[in-house]
C-alpha positions in Angstrom: 0.1 -0.1 0.1 2.9 2.3 0.5 3.9 1.9 -3.3 0.2 3.1 -4.0 0.6 6.3 -1.9 4.2 7.2 -3.3 2.3 6.9 -6.9 -0.5 8.8 -6.0 1.8 11.7 -4.6 4.0 11.5 -7.6 1.0 12.1 -9.7 -0.2 15.0 -7.6 3.5 16.5 -7.7 3.5 16.2 -11.8 0.3 18.0 -12.0 1.1 20.8 -9.3 4.5 21.5 -10.7 3.0 21.4 -14.3 5.9 18.4 -15.2 4.9 17.9 -18.8 7.7 15.6 -19.2 5.8 13.3 -16.8 2.8 13.2 -18.9 3.7 9.8 -20.9 4.2 8.2 -17.5 0.8 9.6 -15.9 -0.9 8.1 -19.1 0.4 4.8 -18.1 -0.5 5.0 -14.6 -4.1 5.7 -15.8 -4.7 2.1 -16.4 -2.9 1.0 -12.9 -4.6 -1.7 -11.0 -5.4 0.6 -7.8 -8.2 2.9 -8.0 -6.3 5.3 -5.9 -3.3 5.4 -8.4 -5.6 5.6 -11.7 -7.7 8.4 -10.0 -4.8 10.6 -9.3 -3.2 9.9 -12.7 -6.0 10.7 -14.8 -6.3 13.9 -12.8 -2.9 14.7 -13.5 -3.2 14.1 -17.2 -6.3 16.3 -17.4 -4.5 18.9 -15.5 -1.4 19.0 -17.9 -3.8 18.5 -21.0 -5.7 21.6 -19.8 -2.5 23.4 -20.0 -1.6 22.3 -23.4 -5.1 23.1 -24.4 -4.6 26.8 -23.4 -1.6 27.0 -24.8 -2.3 25.4 -28.4 -5.1 28.0 -28.2 -2.9 30.7 -27.2 -0.2 29.6 -30.0 -2.8 29.5 -32.6 -4.2 33.3 -31.7 -0.6 34.2 -31.7 0.2 33.0 -35.3 1.5 29.7 -33.9 1.0 26.3 -35.5 0.2 24.6 -32.0 1.9 21.7 -32.7 3.4 21.3 -29.0 -0.1 21.8 -27.4 -1.7 19.5 -30.5 0.6 16.5 -29.2 -0.4 16.8 -25.6 -4.0 16.8 -26.4 -3.5 13.6 -28.5 -2.2 12.0 -25.2 -5.5 13.3 -23.4 -7.5 11.3 -26.4 -5.2 8.2 -25.4 -6.2 8.3 -21.8 -9.9 9.0 -22.6 -10.1 5.7 -24.9 -8.3 3.6 -21.9 -10.4 4.7 -19.2 
């Protein structure tokens, strides 16, 4: 059970610190066997993907191509199909 708490805490830290480099691992944890870990991983993914959606929207308004945000949105779509 201690590992579950550690993984939960890691998910929370990743989301709170906006650690976009942890997004792939959060997606993996979104299908973890323990509900506690799954729930926090999904919340982390949604939090980070929300950042990507806002960034993608901002880049498009600013004339950018939005590719960085678009890749994060694809990750969110993967989580939606797994959960």
